[in-house]
Each structure stands twice: as structure tokens, then as C-alpha cells.
C-alpha positions in Angstrom: 13.1 1.3 48.2 11.4 4.0 45.9 8.0 5.3 46.9 5.8 6.2 44.0 2.8 7.6 44.9 -0.6 7.3 42.1 -2.9 9.2 40.7 -5.5 7.5 38.7 -7.7 9.6 36.4 -11.2 9.5 35.1 -12.8 12.7 33.8 -9.9 14.7 34.7 -10.3 14.1 38.3 -8.3 11.9 40.6 -10.2 8.5 41.2 -9.4 5.5 42.8 -11.0 1.6 41.9 -11.4 -1.5 43.5 -10.1 -4.4 41.8 -10.0 -2.4 38.6 -13.9 -1.9 38.4 -15.2 1.1 37.1 -18.3 0.8 38.7 -16.7 1.3 42.1 -14.8 4.6 41.1 -14.4 7.1 44.1 -13.7 10.4 43.2 -11.0 12.0 45.9 -10.0 15.4 44.3 -11.1 16.9 41.4 -7.7 19.0 40.7 -4.9 16.3 40.1 -2.2 19.1 39.8 -2.8 20.0 43.3 -2.5 16.4 44.5 0.6 16.1 42.5 1.9 19.7 43.7 1.0 17.9 47.5 3.3 15.0 47.1 6.1 17.1 45.6 6.1 19.4 48.6 6.4 16.3 50.7 9.4 15.5 49.3 8.6 12.6 46.7 10.3 12.9 43.2 8.1 10.2 41.3 4.6 10.0 40.4 2.7 7.1 38.6 -0.1 8.2 36.4 -2.7 6.4 34.9 -5.1 7.7 32.2 -8.4 4.9 33.3 -10.5 6.5 30.6 -7.6 5.9 28.1 -7.2 2.4 29.3 -10.9 1.7 28.8 -10.8 3.5 25.4 -7.8 2.3 23.8 -6.6 5.8 23.3 -4.9 8.4 25.6 -7.4 10.7 27.0 -6.1 12.5 29.8 -3.2 14.1 28.0 -3.6 17.6 29.2 -3.4 16.4 33.0 0.0 14.9 32.2 1.1 18.2 30.7 0.1 20.3 33.2 1.8 18.1 36.0 4.8 17.9 34.0 5.0 21.7 33.6 4.1 22.7 36.9 5.9 20.2 39.1 9.7 18.5 39.0 7.9 15.1 39.3 9.3 12.1 37.0 6.2 11.0 35.9 5.5 7.4 34.7 2.1 7.4 32.4 0.3 5.0 31.3 -3.4 4.0 30.0 -4.1 3.9 26.2 -1.2 4.2 24.5 -1.5 1.9 21.3 0.1 4.1 18.4 3.5 5.8 17.7 1.5 9.0 17.6 0.5 8.4 21.4 3.9 7.6 22.1 5.1 10.9 20.8 2.6 12.8 22.6 2.9 11.4 25.9 6.9 11.6 26.0 6.6 15.2 24.3 4.3 16.1 27.2 7.1 15.5 29.6 6.4 11.9 30.8 9.6 10.4 31.8 8.6 6.8 31.4 5.7 4.9 29.8 3.7 2.0 31.1 2.9 -0.4 28.5 0.5 -3.3 29.5 -2.4 -4.2 27.0 -0.3 -3.4 23.7 2.5 -5.7 25.1 0.2 -8.5 24.9 -1.9 -7.6 21.6 1.0 -6.2 19.8 4.2 -7.3 21.0 6.3 -6.2 17.7 5.2 -2.7 18.1 6.6 -2.7 21.8 9.8 -4.3 20.5 10.0 -1.3 17.8 9.6 1.0 20.8 12.1 -0.5 23.0 14.6 -0.5 19.9 13.9 3.3 19.3 13.3 4.9 22.7 15.6 2.4 24.9 14.3 -0.2 27.6 14.7 2.5 30.2 11.8 4.6 28.6 9.3 1.5 29.1 7.6 0.0 32.1 6.2 -3.1 31.4 2.6 -3.2 32.9 2.4 -6.9 34.3 -1.2 -6.8 35.9 -2.3 -10.5 36.7 -5.7 -12.0 37.7 -5.1 -15.6 38.9 -1.4 -15.6 37.5 -2.9 -14.4 33.9 -2.2 -11.1 32.3 -5.2 -8.7 32.3 -5.7 -6.2 29.6 -7.9 -3.1 28.4 -7.8 -1.6 31.8 -8.3 -5.0 33.5 -11.7 -5.7 31.6 -10.2 -8.7 29.8 -7.9 -11.8 30.9 -5.6 -13.2 28.5 -4.1 -16.4 28.5 -0.8 -15.1 29.1 1.1 -16.5 32.3 2.4 -13.7 34.5 6.0 -15.2 34.8 6.1 -16.1 30.8 5.3 -12.7 30.1 7.8 -11.0 32.3 10.3 -13.5 30.9 9.6 -12.6 27.3 10.2 -8.9 27.7 13.2 -9.6 30.1 14.9 -11.3 27.4 14.3 -7.9 25.3 16.1 -5.8 28.0 13.1 -4.6 29.8 14.1 -4.3 33.6 11.3 -2.1 35.0 8.1 -4.1 35.7 5.1 -2.6 37.4 2.9 -5.8 38.7 -0.7 -5.5 40.1 -2.1 -8.8 41.6 -5.8 -7.3 40.7 -7.3 -9.3 43.6 -5.5 -7.2 46.0 -6.0 -3.5 44.4 -8.0 -1.0 46.2 -8.7 -3.7 48.7 -6.2 -2.5 51.5 -5.6 -5.9 52.4 -1.9 -6.4 52.1 0.4 -6.8 48.9 1.0 -10.2 47.0 4.2 -10.4 49.0 4.8 -14.3 48.0 3.9 -13.3 44.2 6.7 -10.3 44.3 9.3 -12.5 46.3 8.8 -15.3 43.2 9.3 -12.7 40.8 12.3 -11.3 42.3 13.8 -15.0 42.9 13.5 -15.7 38.8 14.4 -11.9 37.9 16.9 -10.7 40.8 18.2 -7.3 38.7 14.4 -6.6 37.8 13.5 -3.0 38.9 9.8 -4.4 40.0 7.3 -1.8 41.0 5.0 -3.5 43.5 1.2 -2.1 43.2 -2.1 -3.0 44.8 -3.3 -3.7 48.2 -0.7 -1.6 50.6 -3.0 -0.8 53.5 -0.1 0.7 55.9 3.3 1.6 56.6 4.0 -1.9 57.7 3.4 -3.4 54.3 5.8 -1.0 53.2 8.4 -2.0 55.4 7.8 -5.2 54.6 8.1 -5.3 51.2 11.4 -3.1 51.7 12.8 -6.0 54.0 11.8 -8.8 51.0 14.2 -6.6 48.8 11.5 -5.1 46.6 12.9 -2.2 44.6 9.7 0.0 44.4 6.0 0.3 45.4 3.3 2.3 44.1 0.6 3.7 46.7 -2.5 5.2 46.0 -5.9 4.3 48.1 -4.0 4.0 51.1 -3.1 7.7 51.0 -5.9 8.9 50.0 -8.0 6.8 52.5 -5.6 8.2 55.2 -4.5 4.8 56.0 -0.8 5.9 55.7 0.3 9.6 56.8 2.0 11.4 54.1 4.7 12.8 56.4 5.6 9.3 57.8 5.4 7.8 54.1 8.0 10.9 53.1 10.2 10.2 56.1 10.3 6.3 55.2 11.2 7.1 51.6 13.8 9.6 52.7 15.2 7.0 55.2 15.5 4.3 52.6 17.5 6.6 50.3 20.0 7.5 52.9 20.5 3.7 53.6 21.0 3.1 50.0 23.5 6.0 49.6 25.4 4.6 52.5 25.7 1.0 51.0 26.8 2.6 47.5 
């Protein structure tokens, strides 16, 4: 299992929301680069970076933070939030992002996303499949569409997308456990999906259970910042998982 720490950005600072509600923002650190360097120092090699300002505004806002982290760490960064145009896409990739997470645009402009899949390759794109009551949410989770989660994933799976980040919004920031049943259902329908579970992780036992269920990756944010998971313990878990995977390969 791949462990991916998360940094969410508002006004250039590292924050967390609860259930995607911007009014619940809590600032944890004003220096996201310092946070990213701490993750790197602990042995993590991935980072999930979300531009919450961009998601709300419909355009990339915190590009400078992405550039700073990519220039000053070796982390492989996936970046999401506000990517709407070809120019946005080029800026984010040129800034150093390894992958981009596309959510709202995949709902509202599927033809544009198809163009990007053809141009950049499906491996560079993570489908943001964030759901409220199994319906896809968009625009920084401020709107809920009528698209069914499984149908949405299936449509892009048919186009070659294999990296999918799924958040059950009702769990996000609640520290009450991930949506295990939902993730198991997704993996049973799409067995070779590189699913990234997100939302609700409250402790290392949740990570253990996700791994036991065969979930390939997990994003963890609030549980780290609230001290519910020790970074050293989490890093050791990630190393142990990698060693076990290497032994099986």
C-alpha cells in the first residue's frame, strides 16, 4: 500500500476542512514547504496537494506553492484544484506536478478531459471521484451532480484511466473511519484500478484495514495534523508495505 500525505491550501497556508465546508477551515501551518520537507524527511515519496482556493474559484491559485515544493523536494506531487484550461494544465505540469487530479472538469467538460488523456496519457491523470450519497460532487464539493459514482468511474475506466481518488465526503475530516464498504465495492467492480482512498482515516488501524482489504493507496491528512497518527509509525508502515510488495514481485 502506498501512503500519501496530503496538504490542502487556502491563502498559501496548510489547512484542513470538515466535509469540504470552507467555513470549517483550520490552519495547521503557514509554511506548506516546511510541511512537505518534513514528509520527505520521514521517507515519504508522494504528496497529494490540493488548491482549495483554486477549486472554489475555478482557476489555479496556489501555483507558487506547487513550484516551491517541486523545486525544493524530491516528492512526486499530484496536484488538484481549479485546473480548467489547457493553460492551467501546462502550468501545473511545467511547475513539476507528476500527476494532476481532475474532478469537476471530468463532469462538466468530459471532451476536454478526453483530449488531455490523449495528449498527456492516462497515467498523468488522477480522476477525482468525490461523492456525497454516491453522487459526484464538484466545484470544491460546493455542488452535487446527478452522476452516479460507479457510472462515473466506469466511463473513465473505459477511456484508460486507472488512477482514481475517491472521497466519501460525509467521512472527510471526521476522523471516524474510511468508507470501507464503498472502496471494497469499487475494487470488486474494477479489480485493476489504482484506487486512492481518501477521507475519514482516524488512526493506523484504519490504514491496516484498508491494506488488508487490498486498497492500493490512501491519502491521509487530518489524522496526521491532529496527531492521531504518528508520522514515524506511518512511515514505518509504508516501508513495511513496500518491502512486502517487493518480496512478492
